[in-house]
Steps between C-alpha positions, in 0.01 A plus 500: 500500500796316348358502146441877510855567621644281223290681239616844618860379512471382139342831397777703667771287342366552148450874558861526614612397151205608285506864602209742497222268383345387828150490347615267220679272749190488721276404208751237389487342846121527507490289184753252639317456832161483328618228260477722192718594203612842387547684169759779500436732209758774459776644286841323493757556773281586799581180691230247408749212473691618807186502713420137415855387574518687831171344612626147423831559681332660802275197555770246402275369224597341170499746211436435131510747213361472149594763244206477263565541128283431193658154460456391865303172511269362772761233574751773580266603782351179639779256413510198270505120508822349370552133416769334712663223295647337814168454678283488186269753662408863453633735767365841586752781469356793699472845344564831678143493626604244764615776733329680785545847349475509119591814309320497163695781338336690213207260487336695218790419265403135464213332313156446655562121501807543719325760718224244555753248634505710817124486555482152656794576726355832618151365559565149632862488617593224257613433146403216268772364271417207268192419706684487833429753774792658685432703813678831541700584814331704771476788540477574127471845346528633144638850460447595136632815337409683184600825332192718431664726240617237250252355254714356217555129554273480803180306572240652730404282793147362455236589759499140629865527595477854635233369735751249644713780642390623841652844440654709225754751630719773358827576681573840345816709518658569842517845655825698469624422853411133466681465169813660649475264798481205260819618329677544836407146604621366166836679536544356849438147372151458650355341189168307492677167443654530849170521684472258792212266579287596801263204490448167327248404235317279750441810715303652212261204520437579868436864413256395225311290756481797735372724219234244404377512860440878500130565574284637218150591618201447275443875484854545361439225245185687401705817456742315271212354301346847459824624341519194273136539397548869417780412253265258325218752484721783373411567133850627421642154577431216257660261748454537874675322786468120514418277799874426512551874550269487802709225658822685419362818659405306813843333534689822429291684761582230755872534424478880529333473840764248610788733405332773705494270801124436508315169511194632315432687174375859496348688204823701481693181425268426208535854362879483537535200267191526276664710228802271461286185508221607265629752246684258268192275479273769356458573128376837375231515233577643156291807577689564824834472321384743231396743774844442659348385826752361749432159653679601820286810550181304438603228747591755767155656469333158528698418816384830652143424391481167685327514837751467784369270777479631855749327728 
């Protein structure tokens, strides 16, 4: 299948530059092909910005970057209307959001009002400026980053916005051999900015169509719903997974199956993406936090508890 070959070619190209993090690259592409957005939460310097740029270059897509600060305004994201004295009309000046891949760098450094300016774009693929709707280019994906160890001058993302991200990922430090290989590539001039495109943005739309056509049997949907229901019934969570989480889990499972070369979803596909899709949407109760319960451990146990359908 042409779409599958293009997807694997894109994956290989990114892995060639972004060394030693094949699982992160795969989940990034799962989000892209499933029409989702991603939150990269990690310490500085592990390649969050590089990953976003390499993805945009590899698919020959337009790339926009917003460095969020406490004084960043919604207009700095979505754009503004400016009065043109020659035509006596207001003209829309697009913001960085009018790109196919948008890097929202250090999103937790800006105010909740500015964070909220991304919500319409992420949910509906459009922005409204002075009452006028402007459609975003397709494909469109937000890759947001935040530093989990800094708290001074930061604003925690509200649950409503966390729920807009299909996955939250952590890149982590590379292994010794991988870090040396990165240095060798850098010395030889093979820097991320020199990565070549292996497909076009319009090819991503074809891949997304193929992913949307992956078969999901009713029994598999029931398995997903069982996992979602268990998070809502769990007493240690004050907030379980939302219906949006169910849809995100379904789409991510389809994309996972597609990348494995299958035209149908298996329970293993659901289990492979469930942690990344659901964990950031769950909120521990006060009692669970006092008891130092881990949300990840609880979710893993719930996934194991769900009844796996017979194929």
